[in-house]
N, C-alpha and C positions, 0 to 999 in steps of 0.2 A: 576947733578942728579935731583935736584928739577925742573930745567928747562925742562928736558926730560919728567918727569912725568906730568908737567903742559901741555906741548905740546900734549902728548898722551891723556890726559883727554879732552882737547879742541877738538882734532880730533874725539874722541868717541862721544862727544856731537854733533858735526857737522854732523857726519854720521847718527846718530840716528835721528837728526832733519830733514834730507833730505830723509830718508827712507820712502817709502809709506807704510801706514798701510792698510792691507786688512781686512775688517770687515767680521765677520761671518754672513752670511744671516740668517734671522729668520727661526726657525724650522717650516717646512710645517705642516699643520694640516691634516695629512692623517689618515683615519679611521683604527683603529686596532681592530681585533677580539680578544676578551678576552680569548676565549677557545684555539684558534690556535696560537695566538701571531703573526699572519700574517696581512699585510695590506689587508683590505677587504672592498669593497664597496658593500653594500647589502641593498635592499629596496623592499617592497611590494607596488605595485601601484594599486589602485582601478581604473578600467577602464571598461566601458560598452562593452559588447560583450561576446559571448560564448568562450569557450576554443579554439575551432577551428578557430573562427574569429580572436582572438588575436594571435594565432600561425601563421595564414596566414599573418597578418599584420607584425609580426616579421620577416618573411621571405622576404617580400617586403622591409621592412626597411633595413635588412641586405644587400640585393642586391644593394640598393642605397648608403649605407654607406661605405661598403668595396669594394675595387676594384676587388679582386679576391676571391669570396665566396667559390670557389672550394677548395682553400687552407685554408681558415679561418674557415669554418664550419667543425667541426670534427665529429659531429653526429647531426641528426635531426630526432626526433621521434614524428610523428603527433599524435599517440595514447596517448602517455604520455604528449604531449604538451610541449616538451622540445627540446631546441637547445643548443648545446655546441660549443663554438668558442675557437680558439687559436689566439688571436690578438697581436698587438704590438703598442708601442708608441716610439717616438724618444726622446732621451735626448741630450742636447746640451752643448758644451763648449762655454764660453763667451770670446770674444776677448777684449782687453783693450778699443777699441772704441765702445764697446757695441754690436757689431754684434755677432750673434749666428751661430755656425757651428755644424753640426751633429757630435756627439761623438760616439753614439752607439744606440742600440735598446733594449727596455725592453719588454719581452713577458709576457702575462697574460692569465689566463683561465677565460672564461666568460660563465656563464650558464644562460639561459633565460627559465623560466618555466611559462606556461600559464594555468590558471584555469578559471572557470566561473566567470566573473566579476572582475578578477584581474590577475596580472602577477608579477613575482619576478625576479629580476636580482641579480646575485652574481658575482663579479669580484675579483679575488684573484690569489694567486700563481705567484707573480711578480718575474721574473728572468732576470737579465741583460744577454745579449748574450755573451757567453764565452765558453771555451772548456768544462767546467763542470758547473753545476747549480750554479748560483751566486745570491741568494736571495737578494733583495734590502733592506730588513729590516736591514741588516748590516750597511747600510748608516746612521742609527739612532744612532749607538753605537759610541759616541764621545770618548770613552776610548780605542777604537781599535787602535793598533799601526799605521796602515796606513790610519786612518781617515783623511779626508780633508774637509774643509768647502764647497767645490763645491758639495759634496754629497747632501746637503740641496737643492741646485739649481736643481740637477737631480731629486730629489723627487718632487720638485715643478713642473718640466716639466711633470713628470708622472701624478701628480694630475691634472694638467691643461688638459692633453690629455684625461684622464678618465672622467673628468667633461664634456668635450666637447662631448665625446661618449654618456654619460648619457643624456645630453640635447637633442642630436639628437634622441636617443631612445625614450625619452618621447614624443617628437614631432611626431616621426614616428608611434607610437602606438596609436595615436588619431584616432577616427573613421573617415573614408573618407566621406567628405560631397558630396552628390550627387547633381549635378546641373541639374535641369530639365528645358528644353527649350520648353515650350508650346507656340508656335507661331501659 
């Protein structure tokens, strides 16, 4: 009996020693809106130009950034200086060798408002593509019964995609430098 217990104990230790430990990735630093409780990227940018000039720059930027603006732009109101988009970013599964493969798509609402000398972007209402709305804020709830550490990686994918979008927007909203060729 003692011999059997000893062998079982040694087997448990050996199995535990060879098991791979999967570490939980760090919590992504996604911005949360205090009022809505939703992940929200929002900023007012001071930029030279009239509301119309900024609005026109925004349309030019959108056509260069998005492949199909006909599907992405949900409304564009030149008088209000407002464009509403419904865009998406990809999330990825990671293979053991580090390669990433597309897992799904996360949709978001993006509003761009232009005023004299400034514009504001608001990116919010993130939902994973599913049969019904699946807000990604649930990925932050580690107490949920079906929570997995990969949710943090998916949130990082979303954050990376949105930060890339914002960087492109900031660059695209810069005034166009006119080159004069007086020869």
